[in-house]
PyMOL Python script that loads the backbone (N, CA, C, O; Angstrom):
from pymol import cmd

cmd.read_pdbstr("""\
ATOM      1  N   MET A   1     -26.205  -2.834  -9.643  1.00  0.00           N
ATOM      2  CA  MET A   1     -24.772  -2.775  -9.627  1.00  0.00           C
ATOM      3  C   MET A   1     -24.229  -3.523 -10.843  1.00  0.00           C
ATOM      4  O   MET A   1     -24.715  -4.603 -11.179  1.00  0.00           O
ATOM      5  N   SER A   2     -23.239  -2.957 -11.489  1.00  0.00           N
ATOM      6  CA  SER A   2     -22.656  -3.619 -12.655  1.00  0.00           C
ATOM      7  C   SER A   2     -21.781  -4.786 -12.203  1.00  0.00           C
ATOM      8  O   SER A   2     -21.436  -4.897 -11.026  1.00  0.00           O
ATOM      9  N   GLY A   3     -21.435  -5.634 -13.128  1.00  0.00           N
ATOM     10  CA  GLY A   3     -20.589  -6.781 -12.825  1.00  0.00           C
ATOM     11  C   GLY A   3     -19.231  -6.355 -12.306  1.00  0.00           C
ATOM     12  O   GLY A   3     -18.670  -7.003 -11.423  1.00  0.00           O
ATOM     13  N   GLU A   4     -18.695  -5.260 -12.852  1.00  0.00           N
ATOM     14  CA  GLU A   4     -17.391  -4.756 -12.417  1.00  0.00           C
ATOM     15  C   GLU A   4     -17.460  -4.265 -10.971  1.00  0.00           C
ATOM     16  O   GLU A   4     -16.542  -4.518 -10.191  1.00  0.00           O
ATOM     17  N   GLN A   5     -18.526  -3.574 -10.609  1.00  0.00           N
ATOM     18  CA  GLN A   5     -18.683  -3.075  -9.245  1.00  0.00           C
ATOM     19  C   GLN A   5     -18.810  -4.233  -8.262  1.00  0.00           C
ATOM     20  O   GLN A   5     -18.248  -4.194  -7.167  1.00  0.00           O
ATOM     21  N   VAL A   6     -19.551  -5.262  -8.661  1.00  0.00           N
ATOM     22  CA  VAL A   6     -19.698  -6.436  -7.792  1.00  0.00           C
ATOM     23  C   VAL A   6     -18.342  -7.097  -7.597  1.00  0.00           C
ATOM     24  O   VAL A   6     -18.008  -7.502  -6.483  1.00  0.00           O
ATOM     25  N   GLU A   7     -17.559  -7.211  -8.657  1.00  0.00           N
ATOM     26  CA  GLU A   7     -16.236  -7.830  -8.572  1.00  0.00           C
ATOM     27  C   GLU A   7     -15.329  -7.023  -7.656  1.00  0.00           C
ATOM     28  O   GLU A   7     -14.634  -7.605  -6.823  1.00  0.00           O
ATOM     29  N   LYS A   8     -15.316  -5.699  -7.785  1.00  0.00           N
ATOM     30  CA  LYS A   8     -14.490  -4.859  -6.925  1.00  0.00           C
ATOM     31  C   LYS A   8     -14.909  -4.992  -5.466  1.00  0.00           C
ATOM     32  O   LYS A   8     -14.062  -5.053  -4.575  1.00  0.00           O
ATOM     33  N   GLN A   9     -16.210  -5.036  -5.226  1.00  0.00           N
ATOM     34  CA  GLN A   9     -16.711  -5.169  -3.868  1.00  0.00           C
ATOM     35  C   GLN A   9     -16.311  -6.530  -3.287  1.00  0.00           C
ATOM     36  O   GLN A   9     -15.956  -6.625  -2.112  1.00  0.00           O
ATOM     37  N   ARG A  10     -16.367  -7.563  -4.097  1.00  0.00           N
ATOM     38  CA  ARG A  10     -16.019  -8.903  -3.640  1.00  0.00           C
ATOM     39  C   ARG A  10     -14.540  -8.989  -3.270  1.00  0.00           C
ATOM     40  O   ARG A  10     -14.181  -9.653  -2.298  1.00  0.00           O
ATOM     41  N   ARG A  11     -13.694  -8.330  -4.029  1.00  0.00           N
ATOM     42  CA  ARG A  11     -12.260  -8.386  -3.768  1.00  0.00           C
ATOM     43  C   ARG A  11     -11.866  -7.568  -2.546  1.00  0.00           C
ATOM     44  O   ARG A  11     -10.856  -7.864  -1.907  1.00  0.00           O
ATOM     45  N   GLY A  12     -12.637  -6.559  -2.216  1.00  0.00           N
ATOM     46  CA  GLY A  12     -12.387  -5.754  -1.024  1.00  0.00           C
ATOM     47  C   GLY A  12     -11.024  -5.096  -1.021  1.00  0.00           C
ATOM     48  O   GLY A  12     -10.589  -4.553  -2.037  1.00  0.00           O
ATOM     49  N   PRO A  13     -10.327  -5.144   0.148  1.00  0.00           N
ATOM     50  CA  PRO A  13      -9.065  -4.433   0.305  1.00  0.00           C
ATOM     51  C   PRO A  13      -7.962  -4.896  -0.631  1.00  0.00           C
ATOM     52  O   PRO A  13      -6.997  -4.167  -0.859  1.00  0.00           O
ATOM     53  N   ARG A  14      -8.091  -6.087  -1.169  1.00  0.00           N
ATOM     54  CA  ARG A  14      -7.041  -6.580  -2.060  1.00  0.00           C
ATOM     55  C   ARG A  14      -7.142  -5.987  -3.460  1.00  0.00           C
ATOM     56  O   ARG A  14      -6.290  -6.271  -4.302  1.00  0.00           O
ATOM     57  N   SER A  15      -8.146  -5.181  -3.729  1.00  0.00           N
ATOM     58  CA  SER A  15      -8.364  -4.667  -5.075  1.00  0.00           C
ATOM     59  C   SER A  15      -7.212  -3.795  -5.553  1.00  0.00           C
ATOM     60  O   SER A  15      -7.019  -3.651  -6.760  1.00  0.00           O
ATOM     61  N   ASN A  16      -6.441  -3.207  -4.640  1.00  0.00           N
ATOM     62  CA  ASN A  16      -5.336  -2.345  -5.042  1.00  0.00           C
ATOM     63  C   ASN A  16      -3.972  -2.998  -4.847  1.00  0.00           C
ATOM     64  O   ASN A  16      -2.952  -2.312  -4.917  1.00  0.00           O
ATOM     65  N   GLN A  17      -3.931  -4.295  -4.607  1.00  0.00           N
ATOM     66  CA  GLN A  17      -2.669  -4.983  -4.351  1.00  0.00           C
ATOM     67  C   GLN A  17      -1.663  -4.821  -5.484  1.00  0.00           C
ATOM     68  O   GLN A  17      -0.462  -4.722  -5.233  1.00  0.00           O
ATOM     69  N   LYS A  18      -2.131  -4.793  -6.709  1.00  0.00           N
ATOM     70  CA  LYS A  18      -1.216  -4.654  -7.835  1.00  0.00           C
ATOM     71  C   LYS A  18      -0.543  -3.286  -7.846  1.00  0.00           C
ATOM     72  O   LYS A  18       0.500  -3.104  -8.474  1.00  0.00           O
ATOM     73  N   LEU A  19      -1.140  -2.336  -7.154  1.00  0.00           N
ATOM     74  CA  LEU A  19      -0.585  -0.991  -7.095  1.00  0.00           C
ATOM     75  C   LEU A  19       0.299  -0.778  -5.861  1.00  0.00           C
ATOM     76  O   LEU A  19       0.796   0.326  -5.637  1.00  0.00           O
ATOM     77  N   LYS A  20       0.493  -1.823  -5.067  1.00  0.00           N
ATOM     78  CA  LYS A  20       1.209  -1.683  -3.802  1.00  0.00           C
ATOM     79  C   LYS A  20       2.592  -1.069  -3.982  1.00  0.00           C
ATOM     80  O   LYS A  20       2.959  -0.159  -3.238  1.00  0.00           O
ATOM     81  N   ILE A  21       3.357  -1.541  -4.943  1.00  0.00           N
ATOM     82  CA  ILE A  21       4.719  -1.031  -5.145  1.00  0.00           C
ATOM     83  C   ILE A  21       4.689   0.448  -5.514  1.00  0.00           C
ATOM     84  O   ILE A  21       5.523   1.222  -5.045  1.00  0.00           O
ATOM     85  N   LEU A  22       3.738   0.841  -6.346  1.00  0.00           N
ATOM     86  CA  LEU A  22       3.639   2.253  -6.723  1.00  0.00           C
ATOM     87  C   LEU A  22       3.260   3.124  -5.527  1.00  0.00           C
ATOM     88  O   LEU A  22       3.836   4.192  -5.325  1.00  0.00           O
ATOM     89  N   TYR A  23       2.291   2.665  -4.736  1.00  0.00           N
ATOM     90  CA  TYR A  23       1.925   3.405  -3.530  1.00  0.00           C
ATOM     91  C   TYR A  23       3.114   3.474  -2.571  1.00  0.00           C
ATOM     92  O   TYR A  23       3.366   4.518  -1.969  1.00  0.00           O
ATOM     93  N   LEU A  24       3.836   2.380  -2.428  1.00  0.00           N
ATOM     94  CA  LEU A  24       4.984   2.344  -1.540  1.00  0.00           C
ATOM     95  C   LEU A  24       6.040   3.350  -1.985  1.00  0.00           C
ATOM     96  O   LEU A  24       6.585   4.083  -1.160  1.00  0.00           O
ATOM     97  N   ALA A  25       6.328   3.389  -3.269  1.00  0.00           N
ATOM     98  CA  ALA A  25       7.312   4.342  -3.799  1.00  0.00           C
ATOM     99  C   ALA A  25       6.872   5.778  -3.521  1.00  0.00           C
ATOM    100  O   ALA A  25       7.675   6.609  -3.098  1.00  0.00           O
ATOM    101  N   LYS A  26       5.597   6.061  -3.762  1.00  0.00           N
ATOM    102  CA  LYS A  26       5.082   7.413  -3.530  1.00  0.00           C
ATOM    103  C   LYS A  26       5.169   7.788  -2.053  1.00  0.00           C
ATOM    104  O   LYS A  26       5.558   8.907  -1.718  1.00  0.00           O
ATOM    105  N   ILE A  27       4.812   6.865  -1.175  1.00  0.00           N
ATOM    106  CA  ILE A  27       4.890   7.119   0.270  1.00  0.00           C
ATOM    107  C   ILE A  27       6.333   7.440   0.665  1.00  0.00           C
ATOM    108  O   ILE A  27       6.581   8.392   1.405  1.00  0.00           O
ATOM    109  N   LEU A  28       7.276   6.647   0.173  1.00  0.00           N
ATOM    110  CA  LEU A  28       8.678   6.879   0.520  1.00  0.00           C
ATOM    111  C   LEU A  28       9.189   8.199  -0.046  1.00  0.00           C
ATOM    112  O   LEU A  28       9.901   8.930   0.642  1.00  0.00           O
ATOM    113  N   LEU A  29       8.838   8.510  -1.281  1.00  0.00           N
ATOM    114  CA  LEU A  29       9.268   9.775  -1.885  1.00  0.00           C
ATOM    115  C   LEU A  29       8.672  10.987  -1.177  1.00  0.00           C
ATOM    116  O   LEU A  29       9.354  11.993  -0.979  1.00  0.00           O
ATOM    117  N   ASP A  30       7.409  10.892  -0.800  1.00  0.00           N
ATOM    118  CA  ASP A  30       6.711  12.023  -0.186  1.00  0.00           C
ATOM    119  C   ASP A  30       7.035  12.212   1.295  1.00  0.00           C
ATOM    120  O   ASP A  30       6.897  13.319   1.815  1.00  0.00           O
ATOM    121  N   ASN A  31       7.459  11.160   1.976  1.00  0.00           N
ATOM    122  CA  ASN A  31       7.576  11.221   3.434  1.00  0.00           C
ATOM    123  C   ASN A  31       8.973  11.000   3.988  1.00  0.00           C
ATOM    124  O   ASN A  31       9.164  11.060   5.203  1.00  0.00           O
ATOM    125  N   THR A  32       9.950  10.747   3.133  1.00  0.00           N
ATOM    126  CA  THR A  32      11.295  10.492   3.632  1.00  0.00           C
ATOM    127  C   THR A  32      12.327  11.274   2.829  1.00  0.00           C
ATOM    128  O   THR A  32      12.105  11.635   1.673  1.00  0.00           O
ATOM    129  N   ASP A  33      13.443  11.520   3.468  1.00  0.00           N
ATOM    130  CA  ASP A  33      14.632  12.054   2.797  1.00  0.00           C
ATOM    131  C   ASP A  33      15.824  11.695   3.674  1.00  0.00           C
ATOM    132  O   ASP A  33      15.690  10.886   4.592  1.00  0.00           O
ATOM    133  N   ALA A  34      16.981  12.280   3.409  1.00  0.00           N
ATOM    134  CA  ALA A  34      18.192  11.926   4.154  1.00  0.00           C
ATOM    135  C   ALA A  34      18.061  12.222   5.641  1.00  0.00           C
ATOM    136  O   ALA A  34      18.746  11.603   6.455  1.00  0.00           O
ATOM    137  N   ASN A  35      17.193  13.157   6.006  1.00  0.00           N
ATOM    138  CA  ASN A  35      17.061  13.549   7.406  1.00  0.00           C
ATOM    139  C   ASN A  35      15.760  13.093   8.062  1.00  0.00           C
ATOM    140  O   ASN A  35      15.579  13.300   9.262  1.00  0.00           O
ATOM    141  N   HIS A  36      14.861  12.484   7.313  1.00  0.00           N
ATOM    142  CA  HIS A  36      13.556  12.083   7.846  1.00  0.00           C
ATOM    143  C   HIS A  36      13.245  10.655   7.415  1.00  0.00           C
ATOM    144  O   HIS A  36      13.350  10.308   6.238  1.00  0.00           O
ATOM    145  N   ASP A  37      12.864   9.840   8.383  1.00  0.00           N
ATOM    146  CA  ASP A  37      12.495   8.462   8.064  1.00  0.00           C
ATOM    147  C   ASP A  37      11.028   8.226   8.404  1.00  0.00           C
ATOM    148  O   ASP A  37      10.329   9.118   8.885  1.00  0.00           O
ATOM    149  N   ILE A  38      10.590   7.017   8.142  1.00  0.00           N
ATOM    150  CA  ILE A  38       9.205   6.638   8.402  1.00  0.00           C
ATOM    151  C   ILE A  38       9.224   5.204   8.926  1.00  0.00           C
ATOM    152  O   ILE A  38      10.024   4.382   8.480  1.00  0.00           O
ATOM    153  N   THR A  39       8.348   4.916   9.864  1.00  0.00           N
ATOM    154  CA  THR A  39       8.315   3.559  10.415  1.00  0.00           C
ATOM    155  C   THR A  39       7.525   2.636   9.490  1.00  0.00           C
ATOM    156  O   THR A  39       6.726   3.084   8.668  1.00  0.00           O
ATOM    157  N   LEU A  40       7.767   1.361   9.643  1.00  0.00           N
ATOM    158  CA  LEU A  40       7.034   0.385   8.850  1.00  0.00           C
ATOM    159  C   LEU A  40       5.546   0.438   9.165  1.00  0.00           C
ATOM    160  O   LEU A  40       4.715   0.259   8.276  1.00  0.00           O
ATOM    161  N   GLN A  41       5.206   0.684  10.434  1.00  0.00           N
ATOM    162  CA  GLN A  41       3.787   0.782  10.794  1.00  0.00           C
ATOM    163  C   GLN A  41       3.140   1.996  10.119  1.00  0.00           C
ATOM    164  O   GLN A  41       1.986   1.921   9.698  1.00  0.00           O
ATOM    165  N   GLU A  42       3.863   3.104  10.012  1.00  0.00           N
ATOM    166  CA  GLU A  42       3.331   4.276   9.312  1.00  0.00           C
ATOM    167  C   GLU A  42       3.100   3.966   7.829  1.00  0.00           C
ATOM    168  O   GLU A  42       2.111   4.404   7.241  1.00  0.00           O
ATOM    169  N   ILE A  43       4.018   3.211   7.240  1.00  0.00           N
ATOM    170  CA  ILE A  43       3.853   2.806   5.841  1.00  0.00           C
ATOM    171  C   ILE A  43       2.617   1.927   5.707  1.00  0.00           C
ATOM    172  O   ILE A  43       1.810   2.127   4.798  1.00  0.00           O
ATOM    173  N   ILE A  44       2.462   0.964   6.594  1.00  0.00           N
ATOM    174  CA  ILE A  44       1.300   0.067   6.558  1.00  0.00           C
ATOM    175  C   ILE A  44       0.015   0.869   6.679  1.00  0.00           C
ATOM    176  O   ILE A  44      -0.956   0.602   5.970  1.00  0.00           O
ATOM    177  N   ASP A  45       0.003   1.851   7.574  1.00  0.00           N
ATOM    178  CA  ASP A  45      -1.185   2.687   7.756  1.00  0.00           C
ATOM    179  C   ASP A  45      -1.493   3.511   6.509  1.00  0.00           C
ATOM    180  O   ASP A  45      -2.654   3.652   6.125  1.00  0.00           O
ATOM    181  N   LYS A  46      -0.457   4.052   5.882  1.00  0.00           N
ATOM    182  CA  LYS A  46      -0.663   4.855   4.667  1.00  0.00           C
ATOM    183  C   LYS A  46      -1.143   3.972   3.505  1.00  0.00           C
ATOM    184  O   LYS A  46      -1.972   4.404   2.704  1.00  0.00           O
ATOM    185  N   LEU A  47      -0.634   2.759   3.412  1.00  0.00           N
ATOM    186  CA  LEU A  47      -1.106   1.831   2.390  1.00  0.00           C
ATOM    187  C   LEU A  47      -2.565   1.468   2.652  1.00  0.00           C
ATOM    188  O   LEU A  47      -3.366   1.403   1.720  1.00  0.00           O
ATOM    189  N   ALA A  48      -2.909   1.232   3.908  1.00  0.00           N
ATOM    190  CA  ALA A  48      -4.284   0.885   4.266  1.00  0.00           C
ATOM    191  C   ALA A  48      -5.253   1.998   3.873  1.00  0.00           C
ATOM    192  O   ALA A  48      -6.397   1.729   3.506  1.00  0.00           O
ATOM    193  N   ALA A  49      -4.794   3.255   3.952  1.00  0.00           N
ATOM    194  CA  ALA A  49      -5.632   4.385   3.544  1.00  0.00           C
ATOM    195  C   ALA A  49      -5.962   4.321   2.052  1.00  0.00           C
ATOM    196  O   ALA A  49      -6.928   4.931   1.593  1.00  0.00           O
ATOM    197  N   ASN A  50      -5.147   3.577   1.304  1.00  0.00           N
ATOM    198  CA  ASN A  50      -5.376   3.381  -0.130  1.00  0.00           C
ATOM    199  C   ASN A  50      -5.928   1.989  -0.424  1.00  0.00           C
ATOM    200  O   ASN A  50      -5.840   1.507  -1.553  1.00  0.00           O
ATOM    201  N   ASN A  51      -6.499   1.344   0.598  1.00  0.00           N
ATOM    202  CA  ASN A  51      -7.090   0.014   0.457  1.00  0.00           C
ATOM    203  C   ASN A  51      -6.089  -1.046   0.006  1.00  0.00           C
ATOM    204  O   ASN A  51      -6.427  -1.949  -0.758  1.00  0.00           O
ATOM    205  N   VAL A  52      -4.859  -0.923   0.489  1.00  0.00           N
ATOM    206  CA  VAL A  52      -3.824  -1.905   0.182  1.00  0.00           C
ATOM    207  C   VAL A  52      -3.394  -2.546   1.489  1.00  0.00           C
ATOM    208  O   VAL A  52      -2.953  -1.857   2.409  1.00  0.00           O
ATOM    209  N   THR A  53      -3.521  -3.858   1.573  1.00  0.00           N
ATOM    210  CA  THR A  53      -3.050  -4.563   2.753  1.00  0.00           C
ATOM    211  C   THR A  53      -1.592  -4.954   2.545  1.00  0.00           C
ATOM    212  O   THR A  53      -1.175  -5.271   1.431  1.00  0.00           O
ATOM    213  N   ALA A  54      -0.826  -4.928   3.627  1.00  0.00           N
ATOM    214  CA  ALA A  54       0.589  -5.287   3.528  1.00  0.00           C
ATOM    215  C   ALA A  54       1.041  -5.837   4.867  1.00  0.00           C
ATOM    216  O   ALA A  54       0.609  -5.386   5.928  1.00  0.00           O
ATOM    217  N   GLU A  55       1.913  -6.814   4.791  1.00  0.00           N
ATOM    218  CA  GLU A  55       2.521  -7.366   5.988  1.00  0.00           C
ATOM    219  C   GLU A  55       3.959  -6.884   6.059  1.00  0.00           C
ATOM    220  O   GLU A  55       4.589  -6.591   5.042  1.00  0.00           O
ATOM    221  N   ARG A  56       4.457  -6.808   7.272  1.00  0.00           N
ATOM    222  CA  ARG A  56       5.811  -6.302   7.477  1.00  0.00           C
ATOM    223  C   ARG A  56       6.827  -7.062   6.617  1.00  0.00           C
ATOM    224  O   ARG A  56       7.680  -6.454   5.971  1.00  0.00           O
ATOM    225  N   LYS A  57       6.728  -8.376   6.617  1.00  0.00           N
ATOM    226  CA  LYS A  57       7.690  -9.202   5.891  1.00  0.00           C
ATOM    227  C   LYS A  57       7.692  -8.883   4.394  1.00  0.00           C
ATOM    228  O   LYS A  57       8.753  -8.781   3.778  1.00  0.00           O
ATOM    229  N   SER A  58       6.511  -8.728   3.822  1.00  0.00           N
ATOM    230  CA  SER A  58       6.446  -8.435   2.385  1.00  0.00           C
ATOM    231  C   SER A  58       6.970  -7.043   2.084  1.00  0.00           C
ATOM    232  O   SER A  58       7.549  -6.815   1.022  1.00  0.00           O
ATOM    233  N   LEU A  59       6.775  -6.105   3.009  1.00  0.00           N
ATOM    234  CA  LEU A  59       7.301  -4.746   2.788  1.00  0.00           C
ATOM    235  C   LEU A  59       8.823  -4.730   2.803  1.00  0.00           C
ATOM    236  O   LEU A  59       9.439  -4.011   2.017  1.00  0.00           O
ATOM    237  N   TYR A  60       9.434  -5.506   3.679  1.00  0.00           N
ATOM    238  CA  TYR A  60      10.892  -5.593   3.682  1.00  0.00           C
ATOM    239  C   TYR A  60      11.389  -6.053   2.303  1.00  0.00           C
ATOM    240  O   TYR A  60      12.344  -5.494   1.764  1.00  0.00           O
ATOM    241  N   ASP A  61      10.740  -7.066   1.746  1.00  0.00           N
ATOM    242  CA  ASP A  61      11.115  -7.565   0.420  1.00  0.00           C
ATOM    243  C   ASP A  61      10.874  -6.511  -0.646  1.00  0.00           C
ATOM    244  O   ASP A  61      11.711  -6.317  -1.527  1.00  0.00           O
ATOM    245  N   ASP A  62       9.738  -5.829  -0.576  1.00  0.00           N
ATOM    246  CA  ASP A  62       9.403  -4.814  -1.567  1.00  0.00           C
ATOM    247  C   ASP A  62      10.407  -3.662  -1.540  1.00  0.00           C
ATOM    248  O   ASP A  62      10.810  -3.161  -2.590  1.00  0.00           O
ATOM    249  N   ILE A  63      10.804  -3.252  -0.357  1.00  0.00           N
ATOM    250  CA  ILE A  63      11.739  -2.135  -0.238  1.00  0.00           C
ATOM    251  C   ILE A  63      13.130  -2.546  -0.728  1.00  0.00           C
ATOM    252  O   ILE A  63      13.831  -1.759  -1.363  1.00  0.00           O
ATOM    253  N   ALA A  64      13.515  -3.777  -0.427  1.00  0.00           N
ATOM    254  CA  ALA A  64      14.825  -4.267  -0.882  1.00  0.00           C
ATOM    255  C   ALA A  64      14.849  -4.346  -2.388  1.00  0.00           C
ATOM    256  O   ALA A  64      15.861  -4.736  -2.970  1.00  0.00           O
TER     257      ALA A  64
END
""", "prot")
cmd.dss("prot")
cmd.show_as("cartoon", "prot")
cmd.util.cbc("prot")
cmd.orient("prot")
């Protein structure tokens, strides 16, 4: 295993944290509009599918 692969494995789910805002924007654009909303738990689940951990409190701040 290369050093980069070991580092990514060591970081685990936090490896995509820097991309959280971009994933969040994409989730909101793809799944919501004036007539359709999404729950915070659904957002958390969709972020988790991209190996991004998020807490409800931080998502409120990110969305604001």
